[in-house]
C-alpha positions in Angstrom: 40.1 16.7 -68.0 36.8 13.9 -68.8 33.8 14.8 -67.2 32.8 12.4 -64.5 29.7 10.5 -65.8 28.0 9.1 -62.5 27.6 10.8 -59.4 30.6 13.1 -58.1 31.4 14.0 -54.2 33.8 16.2 -53.2 35.5 14.8 -49.8 37.3 16.7 -47.8 39.9 14.7 -45.5 41.9 16.6 -42.0 44.8 15.5 -41.2 44.4 13.2 -38.3 45.6 13.5 -34.1 48.0 10.9 -35.0 49.6 13.4 -37.8 53.5 14.2 -37.4 53.5 17.9 -38.0 57.4 18.1 -38.2 57.1 15.7 -40.6 56.8 15.7 -44.6 53.4 14.2 -46.2 55.6 11.9 -47.6 57.5 10.9 -43.9 54.4 9.8 -42.2 54.4 6.3 -40.6 53.0 3.8 -43.7 53.5 6.4 -47.0 53.9 3.6 -49.8 50.6 1.8 -48.6 48.2 4.9 -48.0 49.7 5.9 -51.4 48.8 2.3 -53.1 45.4 2.3 -51.4 44.9 5.2 -53.4 47.1 5.2 -57.1 44.2 2.0 -56.3 41.1 4.5 -56.2 42.0 7.0 -58.6 43.3 3.6 -61.5 40.0 2.2 -60.9 38.0 5.8 -61.6 36.6 6.1 -58.4 38.4 8.6 -57.9 38.5 11.9 -60.5 40.8 14.3 -59.4 43.2 14.6 -55.7 45.5 16.6 -53.8 46.8 18.1 -50.8 45.2 21.8 -50.4 47.3 25.4 -49.3 49.9 23.3 -47.5 48.5 19.9 -46.4 46.7 20.6 -44.1 43.5 19.5 -46.4 43.1 17.0 -49.0 40.2 17.1 -51.5 40.0 14.8 -53.2 36.3 14.2 -56.5 35.2 10.8 -56.6 32.2 9.1 -59.2 30.7 6.9 -56.8 27.0 5.9 -56.4 26.0 7.5 -52.3 28.1 9.3 -49.9 28.4 5.5 -48.2 30.2 3.9 -51.2 32.6 6.9 -50.7 33.1 6.8 -47.2 33.2 2.6 -48.0 35.8 3.4 -50.6 38.2 5.0 -47.5 38.2 3.1 -45.2 40.3 0.8 -46.4 43.3 3.2 -46.0 46.0 2.8 -44.0 45.9 6.2 -42.9 42.3 6.0 -41.7 43.2 3.5 -39.1 45.6 4.2 -37.7 44.3 8.3 -37.3 46.7 10.0 -39.6 43.7 11.4 -41.9 39.7 11.8 -41.0 37.1 12.5 -43.4 36.0 16.4 -43.0 33.1 16.2 -45.1 31.6 14.3 -48.6 29.2 16.7 -50.8 27.5 15.9 -53.4 28.8 18.2 -56.5 26.2 19.1 -59.6 29.2 19.7 -62.1 27.8 22.5 -64.7 31.7 23.8 -66.1 33.6 21.4 -67.5 36.6 22.1 -70.3 35.8 20.6 -73.4 38.9 18.4 -75.1 36.5 18.2 -77.9 38.4 22.2 -78.5 
């Protein structure tokens, strides 16, 4: 894994009130749109890592962004945000002290 070069934030998102607990994540409304949106953020280098934690009630995202406001702004257009499927639980600055180097 390449170490992020800019300010790094850990974002926790949780299921929102519109989440249908009877459906798998990929069967929630607007899954293709949400997945495409998140993939774009990763492709653009804004999201470094991300995915569901445990049973999927929360999701962890590692962002490289200049500020917390920039992180929140990047997630605002996510279709699942507007639909109430996901909410931001926290955005926390992260000082990375350890990382596996690829130059072994």
